[in-house]
C-alpha positions in Angstrom: -18.2 11.2 5.3 -17.3 11.2 1.6 -14.1 9.7 0.2 -12.7 13.2 -0.2 -13.4 14.0 3.4 -11.9 10.7 4.5 -8.7 11.4 2.5 -8.5 14.9 4.0 -8.9 13.5 7.5 -6.2 10.8 6.8 -3.7 13.4 5.6 -4.3 15.4 8.8 -3.6 12.2 10.8 -0.5 11.4 8.8 0.8 15.0 9.2 0.3 14.7 13.0 2.0 11.3 13.2 4.9 12.8 11.2 5.1 15.8 13.5 5.3 13.5 16.6 7.9 11.3 14.9 10.0 14.3 13.7 9.4 13.3 10.1 8.4 15.1 6.9 4.9 14.3 5.6 6.1 14.2 2.0 8.2 11.2 2.9 5.1 9.1 3.5 3.1 7.8 0.6 -0.6 7.1 1.2 -1.8 4.0 -0.7 -5.5 3.7 -1.1 -6.3 0.0 -0.8 -9.2 -0.4 -3.3 -9.4 -4.2 -3.5 -13.0 -5.5 -3.6 -14.3 -1.9 -4.0 -15.9 -0.9 -7.3 -14.1 1.2 -9.9 -16.4 4.1 -9.2 -14.8 4.5 -5.8 -11.4 4.6 -7.3 -12.5 7.3 -9.6 -14.0 9.2 -6.7 -10.7 9.0 -4.8 -8.8 10.0 -7.9 -11.0 13.1 -8.3 -10.1 14.0 -4.7 -6.4 13.9 -5.5 -5.5 10.3 -4.7 -3.0 8.8 -7.2 -1.6 5.6 -5.5 -3.8 2.6 -5.2 -3.3 -1.0 -4.0 -5.1 -4.1 -5.4 -4.6 -7.7 -4.2 -6.0 -9.8 -7.1 -4.7 -9.7 -10.7 -8.1 -10.8 -12.1 -10.1 -8.3 -10.2 -7.9 -5.4 -11.3 -7.9 -6.7 -14.9 -11.6 -6.1 -14.9 -11.2 -2.6 -13.5 -8.2 -1.4 -15.6 -10.1 -0.6 -18.8 -12.2 2.0 -16.9 -9.0 3.7 -15.7 -6.9 3.6 -18.9 -7.1 7.4 -19.4 -5.6 8.3 -16.0 -2.0 8.4 -17.0 -0.8 9.6 -13.6 -2.5 6.8 -11.7 -0.2 4.3 -10.0 -1.5 0.9 -9.0 0.5 -1.7 -7.1 -0.2 -5.4 -6.5 -0.2 -5.9 -2.8 -1.5 -9.4 -2.5 0.2 -12.7 -2.9 1.0 -13.5 -6.6 0.5 -16.9 -8.1 3.2 -17.9 -10.6 0.6 -18.4 -13.4 -0.5 -14.7 -13.0 3.0 -13.1 -13.3 2.8 -12.2 -17.0 -0.5 -10.4 -16.5 0.6 -8.8 -13.3 3.8 -7.4 -14.9 1.6 -5.9 -17.7 -1.1 -4.4 -15.4 0.7 -3.0 -12.4 3.2 -0.3 -11.9 4.9 -2.2 -9.1 4.6 -5.6 -7.3 4.7 -5.2 -3.5 4.5 -8.8 -2.3 7.3 -10.8 -3.9 8.2 -13.7 -1.6 10.2 -16.2 -3.6 12.9 -16.4 -6.2 10.6 -18.3 -8.5 8.1 -15.4 -8.6 11.0 -13.0 -9.1 12.4 -14.9 -12.0 8.9 -15.1 -13.7 8.3 -11.4 -13.1 11.7 -10.6 -14.5 11.0 -12.6 -17.7 7.6 -10.9 -18.1 8.9 -7.4 -17.5 11.8 -8.0 -19.9 9.3 -9.1 -22.6 7.3 -5.9 -22.0 10.5 -3.7 -22.2 9.9 -2.3 -18.7 11.8 -2.1 -15.4 9.5 -3.3 -12.7 10.0 -2.1 -9.1 9.2 -4.8 -6.5 9.0 -5.0 -2.7 9.9 -8.2 -0.9 7.4 -9.4 1.6 8.9 -10.5 4.8 7.0 -12.9 7.1 7.7 -11.7 10.7 4.7 -13.4 12.4 4.0 -17.1 12.9 0.5 -16.9 11.5 0.0 -19.5 8.7 -2.2 -17.1 6.8 0.7 -14.7 6.3 2.9 -14.8 3.3 6.5 -13.8 2.9 10.2 -14.8 3.0 11.7 -15.8 6.3 14.1 -13.1 7.6 17.1 -15.4 7.5 16.4 -16.1 3.8 16.2 -12.4 2.8 19.9 -11.7 2.1 20.2 -14.6 -0.4 16.9 -13.6 -2.1 18.2 -10.0 -2.4 21.5 -11.2 -3.9 19.7 -13.3 -6.5 17.3 -10.6 -7.4 20.2 -8.1 -7.9 21.4 -10.3 -10.8 18.1 -9.8 -12.7 17.8 -6.9 -15.2 14.1 -6.2 -15.5 13.0 -6.0 -11.9 14.5 -4.0 -9.0 14.0 -4.6 -5.3 13.3 -1.1 -3.9 12.0 -2.0 -0.4 10.4 -4.4 2.0 6.8 -4.9 3.3 5.2 -6.9 6.1 1.8 -7.5 7.6 1.8 -8.0 11.3 -0.9 -9.9 13.2 -4.0 -7.9 13.3 -5.0 -6.4 16.7 -7.2 -3.6 17.9 -4.2 -2.4 19.9 -1.9 -0.7 17.4 1.1 -1.0 19.7 1.3 -4.7 19.3 2.5 -4.1 15.7 5.4 -1.9 16.8 8.0 -4.7 17.2 7.2 -6.1 13.7 7.6 -2.7 12.1 10.8 -2.1 14.0 12.2 -5.4 12.9 11.4 -4.7 9.2 13.2 -1.4 9.5 16.2 -3.2 11.0 16.2 -5.7 8.2 16.0 -2.9 5.6 18.8 -1.0 7.2 21.0 -4.0 7.4 20.5 -4.7 3.7 21.0 -1.2 2.4 24.8 -1.3 2.3 24.8 -4.1 -0.2 21.5 -3.0 -1.9 21.3 0.9 -1.8 18.1 0.9 -3.8 16.3 -0.8 -1.0 14.9 2.4 0.6 11.1 1.7 1.0 9.2 0.3 3.9 5.6 -0.5 3.2 4.0 -1.1 6.6 1.0 0.2 8.4 -2.7 -0.1 7.7 -5.9 1.6 8.9 -5.6 0.5 12.5 -1.8 1.0 13.0 -0.4 3.4 10.5 0.6 6.0 13.0 2.8 3.5 14.8 4.2 2.4 11.5 5.1 6.0 10.6 6.9 6.4 14.0 8.9 3.3 13.1 10.0 4.5 9.7 7.3 3.5 7.2 7.5 5.2 3.8 4.1 3.9 2.6 0.9 3.2 4.6 -1.8 1.0 3.0 -5.2 2.3 4.0 -8.5 0.9 2.8 -11.3 1.0 5.5 -10.6 4.6 6.6 -11.0 5.7 2.9 -13.6 3.5 1.4 -15.4 2.2 4.4 -16.0 -1.4 5.5 -16.0 -4.2 3.0 -17.0 -7.8 3.0 -13.6 -9.5 3.4 -10.3 -8.8 5.0 -9.0 -5.8 7.0 -6.7 -3.0 5.8 
């Protein structure tokens, strides 16, 4: 199937998941994970109506961005771990940073965004699994990180994200999604801007929607298989 057909199929699946969960489809953002895919595929998805994309490497998107410069309603988020020496370029290139996991990175992004005269939305990545390959702040460290970020003027924490251990059985992700929602809900009184939950990928997004996701990150089901990673 074409990218346009894949997107149409995904929207049908999201609509059905929302119907079962008693939710409104417009409350769920579909992020097309375009990392390691060529810019031509981004343009094809854009032509089919897709506007929100996720990239996980600053340098990779830096090479793609000149080809997308004229698309003023395109929104691209950094969804991969961010090295401190890439924060200036990340703040310049991306519309949001979805994987902040330390105060050091938050401070560097704040300085970079302030220098650019922009207010940069961020999501805090929370590590809920014990896998060494996963990034994120520990749940017990989240309140202190949120408090510290609230003091910064050029970035704003607008939500949380997590990546559960991958499994062919989508149900194994449910407790991780449920815990992230609990953490978000517990934090909202002190931090009312913290409304978003970025969780759910190609294999488990219907479960994520049932558990309150506001953004699902889908790569394989839109662009097909790629050489590294799973989304």
